[in-house]
C-alpha positions in Angstrom: 125.6 88.3 89.7 123.6 84.7 89.3 122.6 84.1 85.8 119.0 83.1 86.3 116.8 80.9 83.8 112.9 81.0 84.1 111.1 78.1 83.5 106.7 77.7 83.3 104.6 75.6 81.8 101.9 75.9 79.3 99.1 76.4 82.0 100.4 80.2 82.2 98.9 80.4 78.4 102.3 81.6 77.4 102.9 79.6 74.1 106.3 78.7 72.9 107.1 81.4 70.5 105.7 83.7 73.3 108.0 82.1 75.9 111.2 82.7 73.5 110.5 86.4 73.2 110.4 86.5 76.8 113.9 84.5 76.8 112.2 81.8 79.3 111.1 78.0 78.8 107.5 76.7 78.7 107.1 73.2 79.5 104.1 71.7 77.1 101.4 70.1 79.4 100.8 66.6 78.1 97.1 65.4 77.5 95.8 62.1 76.5 93.1 61.7 73.5 91.9 58.2 73.1 95.2 57.2 74.5 97.5 59.1 72.7 99.7 61.8 73.8 99.8 65.0 72.8 101.7 67.9 74.2 99.7 71.2 74.2 101.0 74.2 71.6 103.4 71.7 70.2 101.3 68.7 69.1 97.9 69.8 69.9 96.6 73.3 69.1 93.4 74.6 70.5 91.6 74.7 67.8 92.3 70.8 67.6 91.8 70.3 71.2 87.8 72.0 71.0 87.1 70.0 68.1 88.1 66.7 70.0 86.2 67.9 72.7 83.0 68.6 70.9 83.1 65.1 69.3 83.4 63.3 73.0 86.7 61.9 72.7 88.5 60.7 75.9 90.7 63.7 77.1 92.5 63.6 80.2 95.0 65.6 81.6 98.2 64.5 82.6 102.0 66.1 83.9 105.2 66.2 82.6 107.5 63.1 82.9 110.3 63.7 85.6 112.7 62.7 83.0 111.0 65.6 80.8 111.5 68.1 83.8 115.0 66.9 85.2 116.1 66.9 81.2 115.5 70.5 80.4 116.9 71.5 83.8 119.9 69.7 83.3 120.5 71.1 79.8 119.6 74.8 81.5 122.1 74.6 84.0 124.5 74.1 81.5 124.3 77.6 80.6 122.7 79.2 83.6 123.9 79.0 87.7 119.8 79.0 89.0 116.8 77.9 87.7 113.2 79.7 88.8 110.7 77.3 88.0 106.9 78.7 88.5 104.6 75.7 87.9 100.5 75.9 87.7 98.7 75.8 91.3 99.6 73.1 93.8 95.9 73.1 94.7 95.0 72.5 91.3 97.7 69.8 89.9 100.4 67.4 91.1 103.0 69.3 88.8 104.0 71.6 91.6 105.1 69.1 94.3 106.7 66.8 92.0 108.6 69.4 90.8 109.2 70.3 94.1 110.3 67.3 95.2 112.5 66.7 92.4 114.3 70.2 93.1 115.6 68.5 95.9 118.2 66.7 94.2 119.5 70.2 92.9 121.4 71.3 95.7 119.8 74.8 95.8 120.2 75.1 92.0 116.3 74.9 91.2 113.9 77.1 93.1 110.1 75.7 92.3 107.5 78.9 93.2 104.2 77.5 94.9 102.3 80.5 95.0 98.9 79.1 93.7 98.7 80.5 90.4 97.1 79.3 86.9 96.5 80.7 83.5 96.8 84.8 83.1 98.0 85.1 86.7 100.3 82.6 86.7 101.5 84.5 83.2 101.9 87.7 85.2 104.6 85.8 88.3 106.4 85.1 85.3 106.5 88.7 84.1 107.2 89.5 87.9 110.3 86.8 88.2 111.5 88.5 85.0 111.6 92.0 86.5 113.2 90.4 89.5 115.6 88.5 87.8 116.9 92.2 86.3 116.7 93.6 89.4 119.7 91.5 90.4 117.4 89.4 92.9 119.1 85.8 93.2 116.6 82.8 92.7 115.9 82.0 96.1 115.0 85.4 96.8 112.7 85.4 94.0 110.6 82.4 94.7 110.2 83.9 98.4 108.8 87.0 96.8 106.9 85.2 94.3 105.5 83.0 97.3 104.9 86.0 99.7 102.6 87.6 96.9 100.6 84.7 96.4 97.0 85.3 97.6 97.1 89.1 96.0 95.4 87.7 92.9 91.9 86.3 91.8 89.7 84.8 89.5 86.0 84.4 88.3 85.1 82.0 85.7 81.8 81.1 84.4 80.8 78.2 82.2 78.4 77.7 79.0 77.9 74.2 79.7 77.2 72.1 83.5 78.5 69.0 81.4 82.3 68.7 82.0 81.6 69.5 85.6 79.0 66.7 85.6 81.4 64.4 84.2 84.3 65.6 86.7 81.8 64.4 89.4 81.8 68.0 90.3 78.0 68.1 90.3 75.8 64.9 90.4 73.6 64.3 86.9 70.4 65.3 88.5 71.8 68.9 89.1 73.2 69.2 85.9 70.0 68.6 84.4 68.1 70.8 86.7 70.6 73.5 86.0 70.2 72.9 82.2 66.7 73.2 82.5 66.5 76.1 84.5 69.5 77.8 82.6 71.4 78.2 85.9 75.1 79.6 85.1 77.6 78.9 87.9 80.4 81.4 88.9 83.4 79.5 89.8 86.2 81.6 91.8 89.9 81.0 92.7 90.7 82.8 95.7 93.9 80.7 96.8 94.7 77.1 96.0 91.6 75.8 94.7 88.9 75.9 92.3 85.5 76.8 94.1 81.6 78.1 93.8 80.9 81.4 94.2 77.0 82.0 92.9 74.6 80.3 90.9 72.7 82.8 88.2 70.0 82.4 85.6 72.1 83.2 82.4 75.4 84.1 80.9 74.6 88.0 81.0 73.6 87.5 84.5 77.0 85.3 85.2 79.1 88.2 83.5 77.3 90.6 85.6 78.2 89.0 88.5 82.0 88.5 87.7 82.2 92.2 87.6 80.4 93.5 90.4 82.9 90.4 92.4 86.0 91.8 91.1 84.9 95.3 91.7 84.3 94.3 95.4 87.6 93.0 95.2 89.4 96.3 94.2 87.1 98.1 96.8 88.6 96.1 99.6 90.9 93.1 99.4 93.0 95.0 97.1 92.0 98.5 97.4 95.9 99.4 98.3 97.2 98.2 95.2 94.9 99.7 93.2 95.3 102.9 94.6 99.3 102.8 94.0 98.4 101.3 90.2 99.6 97.9 91.1 96.8 96.0 90.0 97.2 94.2 86.5 93.6 93.2 85.2 92.8 90.3 83.1 90.4 88.4 81.2 90.6 84.4 79.7 87.9 82.2 78.0 88.0 78.5 76.5 87.5 78.8 72.7 84.8 81.5 71.9 86.8 84.3 70.6 84.1 86.4 69.5 82.6 86.3 72.8 85.7 86.8 74.6 86.2 90.2 72.8 82.7 91.4 73.4 83.7 90.5 77.0 86.9 92.3 77.0 84.9 95.0 76.2 82.0 94.8 79.0 85.3 94.7 81.6 86.8 97.8 79.9 83.4 99.9 80.7 83.3 98.5 83.9 87.0 99.5 84.7 88.0 102.4 82.0 91.7 103.4 81.9 92.7 99.9 82.8 94.8 98.1 80.5 93.3 94.3 80.0 95.6 91.4 78.7 93.6 88.3 77.4 94.3 84.9 76.6 92.6 81.6 75.8 92.4 79.4 79.5 94.8 76.5 79.5 93.8 73.4 78.0 94.3 72.1 81.6 91.0 74.2 82.9 89.4 74.0 79.3 89.2 70.2 79.7 87.3 70.3 82.9 85.0 73.1 82.2 84.6 73.2 78.5 84.2 75.4 75.4 82.4 78.5 75.6 83.7 79.7 79.3 84.7 83.7 80.1 87.0 84.6 83.1 88.1 87.6 84.8 91.2 88.0 86.7 93.6 90.4 88.5 97.2 90.0 90.2 98.8 92.4 91.8 102.0 93.7 90.0 105.3 93.1 92.2 107.0 96.3 92.0 111.2 96.2 92.4 
């Protein structure tokens, strides 16, 4: 049986310590703050990131260098026969397309999965890959299965502030000003490749109710057959606001009684564009083997 190494990046929400516990490699995503590079979860903690964000320091996202990625692959291939790499969605970052290009030089030994996942749904793909590996699937088959399931997930996110959407050019300064005055909270969705608008509501409580209603609708329509089989995983995420996030998790638990809910901080690559105080609900189909 082929020995398979599994690799992901810190956008999955999997920390370096958790990666070691799972027996996988986690590539830390790089950030530039005041033109100095930091690595998520290595030289930059969640707390430090939000402090710098609060101070309006210039922050930009980047992707792992080809040298770093290939260096890790070369090291792993001394011990393993194949690598399955699960990066963040190709619709949200160039990291995936870069890895796909680099993998062409590895003669089929590196399988880069492009299955449109991020954060807690990306984490579920990593857990699925581990289960598939333990079931004896080779790297090519794991990639094929994960990509065939890529749209069997759903994410809804609401924001505390419109400031970072304005900074990123996603909304105009005028729209941000009006939205702030009216206390409008956008609800965004990821139903595949990109982050899109889902709804605009008045206030955070209404946004939370809107997200739960949307997820219930997904459970009753798109994912009904998987829910009936107990194959849907329910998840939550947040940016920096742990106390509110715990209350949010409890609200989700009341809306979906009996379901286990995994919650993680959102990756800093996402937080950079939406700011502190965001909340998310997500689901992903668990691959059965």
